[in-house]
C-alpha positions as CSV (number, residue, x, y, z in Angstrom):
1,M,0.0,0.0,-0.1
2,K,1.5,3.6,-0.8
3,L,-0.4,6.1,1.3
4,N,-1.2,9.6,0.2
5,L,-1.0,12.1,3.3
6,I,-2.2,15.6,4.4
7,I,0.3,17.0,7.2
8,T,-0.5,19.8,9.4
9,G,1.5,22.2,11.2
10,A,4.4,21.8,8.7
11,T,6.0,24.7,9.5
12,G,5.8,24.1,13.4
13,M,8.7,21.8,15.5
14,V,6.6,18.7,15.1
15,G,5.1,19.4,11.6
16,E,8.4,19.5,10.4
17,G,9.9,16.6,11.4
18,V,6.9,14.3,10.4
19,L,7.0,15.9,6.7
20,H,10.8,15.4,6.7
21,E,10.4,11.7,7.4
22,A,7.4,11.5,5.3
23,L,9.3,12.7,2.4
24,R,11.7,9.7,3.1
25,D,9.4,7.4,3.1
26,P,9.2,4.6,0.2
27,N,5.2,3.5,1.3
28,V,4.7,7.5,1.1
29,E,3.0,8.5,-2.3
30,C,2.2,11.6,-2.4
31,V,1.9,14.4,0.7
32,L,-0.2,17.4,0.7
33,I,0.9,20.0,3.4
34,V,-1.5,22.7,4.4
35,N,-0.5,25.9,5.8
36,R,-0.9,29.6,6.9
37,K,2.4,30.6,4.8
38,P,4.7,28.9,2.2
39,S,6.9,26.1,4.0
40,G,9.6,27.1,1.9
41,V,9.9,23.0,1.4
42,T,9.8,21.7,-2.5
43,H,10.0,18.0,-3.3
44,L,8.3,15.9,-6.1
45,K,6.1,14.1,-3.6
46,L,5.1,17.3,-2.1
47,K,1.8,19.7,-2.6
48,E,1.0,22.6,-0.7
49,I,-2.1,24.5,0.0
50,V,-1.6,27.6,1.8
51,H,-4.6,29.2,3.1
52,N,-4.5,31.4,6.3
53,D,-8.5,30.7,7.7
54,F,-8.8,27.0,9.4
55,F,-11.8,27.5,10.7
56,D,-13.6,28.1,6.7
57,L,-11.8,25.8,4.3
58,T,-14.8,26.4,1.8
59,P,-12.3,27.8,-0.6
60,I,-9.6,24.7,-0.4
61,E,-12.3,21.5,0.4
62,S,-12.6,20.0,-3.0
63,Q,-8.5,19.9,-3.1
64,L,-9.0,18.0,0.8
65,A,-9.9,14.7,-0.9
66,G,-9.1,11.4,-2.0
67,Y,-6.5,10.8,0.9
68,D,-5.4,7.9,3.1
69,A,-4.5,9.5,6.0
70,C,-4.0,13.1,8.0
71,L,-0.9,13.6,9.9
72,F,-2.5,16.4,12.5
73,C,0.5,17.8,13.9
74,L,-0.7,22.0,14.6
75,G,-0.9,22.9,17.6
76,V,-0.3,26.0,20.1
77,T,1.0,26.6,23.7
78,S,-1.5,27.4,26.4
79,V,0.5,29.1,28.0
80,G,-0.4,32.8,28.5
81,K,-4.1,32.4,27.2
82,K,-7.6,31.7,28.5
83,E,-9.8,28.6,28.4
84,A,-12.0,29.9,25.8
85,E,-8.9,31.0,24.0
86,Y,-7.1,27.9,24.0
87,R,-10.2,26.0,23.4
88,H,-11.2,28.2,20.2
89,L,-7.7,27.5,18.8
90,T,-7.0,23.7,20.1
91,Y,-10.6,22.0,19.7
92,D,-12.5,24.5,17.5
93,L,-10.1,24.5,14.8
94,T,-9.3,20.3,14.7
95,M,-12.9,19.6,14.9
96,N,-13.4,21.7,12.0
97,F,-10.4,20.4,9.6
98,A,-11.1,17.1,10.9
99,R,-15.0,17.2,9.9
100,T,-14.1,18.7,6.4
101,L,-11.8,15.7,5.6
102,A,-14.5,13.0,7.2
103,D,-17.1,14.3,4.6
104,R,-14.6,13.8,2.3
105,N,-12.4,10.8,3.2
106,P,-14.5,8.2,5.1
107,N,-11.0,5.3,4.6
108,M,-9.4,7.9,6.2
109,T,-7.0,7.0,9.5
110,F,-6.7,10.1,11.4
111,C,-3.4,10.8,13.9
112,Y,-3.5,13.9,16.3
113,I,-0.7,14.7,17.9
114,S,-2.2,15.7,21.7
115,G,0.6,15.5,25.0
116,M,1.3,12.9,27.7
117,S,-1.4,13.3,30.6
118,T,-4.3,14.4,28.8
119,D,-7.6,14.4,30.8
120,S,-9.7,11.6,28.8
121,T,-12.4,12.8,31.3
122,E,-12.4,16.1,30.4
123,H,-12.8,17.4,34.4
124,G,-9.6,17.5,35.7
125,K,-7.4,20.2,37.0
126,Y,-5.5,21.4,34.1
127,M,-6.9,23.2,32.1
128,W,-4.9,21.8,28.8
129,A,-5.7,18.2,29.4
130,R,-9.1,19.2,29.7
131,V,-9.1,20.8,26.6
132,K,-6.9,17.9,24.4
133,G,-9.0,15.5,26.3
134,K,-12.4,16.4,24.7
135,T,-10.7,16.9,21.5
136,E,-9.6,13.4,21.8
137,N,-12.9,11.8,22.8
138,D,-14.7,14.2,19.6
139,L,-12.3,12.9,17.3
140,M,-12.7,9.4,17.9
141,K,-16.7,9.8,17.3
142,L,-16.1,11.0,13.8
143,P,-16.4,8.5,10.6
144,F,-13.4,8.3,10.3
145,K,-11.6,4.6,9.3
146,R,-9.5,5.0,12.6
147,V,-9.1,7.7,14.6
148,Y,-5.7,7.6,16.8
149,A,-4.2,10.0,19.2
150,F,-0.7,10.8,20.0
151,R,0.6,11.1,23.5
152,P,4.3,12.2,23.6
153,G,6.0,14.0,26.7
154,Y,9.8,15.7,25.6
155,I,10.5,15.4,22.2
156,H,13.8,16.0,21.3
157,P,14.3,17.5,18.0
158,M,15.9,16.3,14.9
159,Q,19.5,18.7,13.5
160,G,18.9,20.6,10.8
161,M,15.2,21.6,11.1
162,R,14.2,25.3,11.0
163,H,11.5,25.0,13.0
164,T,12.8,23.9,16.2
165,Q,12.1,26.5,18.7
166,K,15.1,29.0,20.6
167,Y,14.6,27.5,24.1
168,Y,15.3,24.2,22.7
169,K,19.1,25.0,22.9
170,Y,19.1,25.4,26.7
171,I,17.6,21.7,27.2
172,T,18.6,20.1,24.8
173,W,21.7,18.4,26.9
174,M,19.2,16.9,29.5
175,Y,17.9,14.5,26.6
176,P,20.6,11.6,27.3
177,F,19.8,11.9,31.0
178,L,15.9,11.7,30.8
179,R,16.4,8.5,28.2
180,L,18.0,7.1,31.2
181,V,15.9,8.0,34.3
182,V,12.5,8.4,32.2
183,P,12.8,6.7,29.0
184,N,8.8,6.5,29.3
185,R,8.3,10.4,29.1
186,V,11.0,11.4,26.0
187,S,10.9,10.3,22.5
188,T,12.8,11.9,19.6
189,L,10.7,13.6,17.1
190,G,11.8,11.2,14.4
191,E,10.3,8.5,16.8
192,V,6.8,10.4,16.4
193,A,7.0,10.9,13.1
194,Q,7.9,7.5,12.4
195,A,5.2,5.9,14.8
196,M,2.7,8.1,13.5
197,L,3.5,6.8,9.7
198,R,3.3,2.9,11.1
199,V,0.1,4.0,12.4
200,A,-1.6,5.2,9.3
201,L,-0.1,2.9,6.8
202,R,-1.1,-0.6,9.3
203,G,-3.5,0.5,12.5
204,Y,-2.6,-0.2,16.1
205,P,-4.3,-1.7,18.7
206,K,-5.1,0.9,20.9
207,P,-6.9,4.4,19.9
208,I,-4.4,6.6,22.1
209,L,-0.7,5.6,22.3
210,E,1.2,6.6,25.3
211,V,5.1,7.6,25.0
212,S,6.3,3.8,25.7
213,D,4.0,2.9,22.5
214,I,5.5,5.6,20.4
215,N,8.9,5.1,20.9
216,S,8.3,0.6,20.8
217,L,6.6,1.5,17.5
218,A,8.8,3.6,15.8
219,H,11.8,0.8,16.0
220,E,9.3,-2.2,14.9
């Protein structure tokens, strides 16, 4: 099977890494990235749509049909945001994009980057975890072939990527120690990307992938 993929968030750290691995994967035939700004990436496998308003996909919805999987890597930090704003930029945006895809790709696998400690009950102490939990829960109610939520912890960046957050240069030295002491809390960006691609290709027994699942699957 050759995959035709949609990737969002390719101008962010996680999405850029996932795109990098997808373009190298022989199982991937075509990649469509949907961004608010140009990625600057060119490749024979790559198509790009630059669209500013993810809350109104009407102008581009016809171009989103005919794909096997979506690797949804678009996200924002909750730091400095009230719950209503964070919910709008996380839950509302994701669900609008996902509903549009589900209407046009009933056999699609949807892979969503969530986060470690996401709250599936939707009633926990932490705002971001409640919002992510509701997003996961409601994505899984949509009429996709399959939906998977990936819950990475600390993600160690790839060398050579342009969209790694600047603060990472102060903390990447800790990675070897963290991998040794708390291996089920850390992954490399390459491991996250490989796990997503494997799930898109062949599925996974569980709908929610914790760090241990991500790291194990990446090395199969």
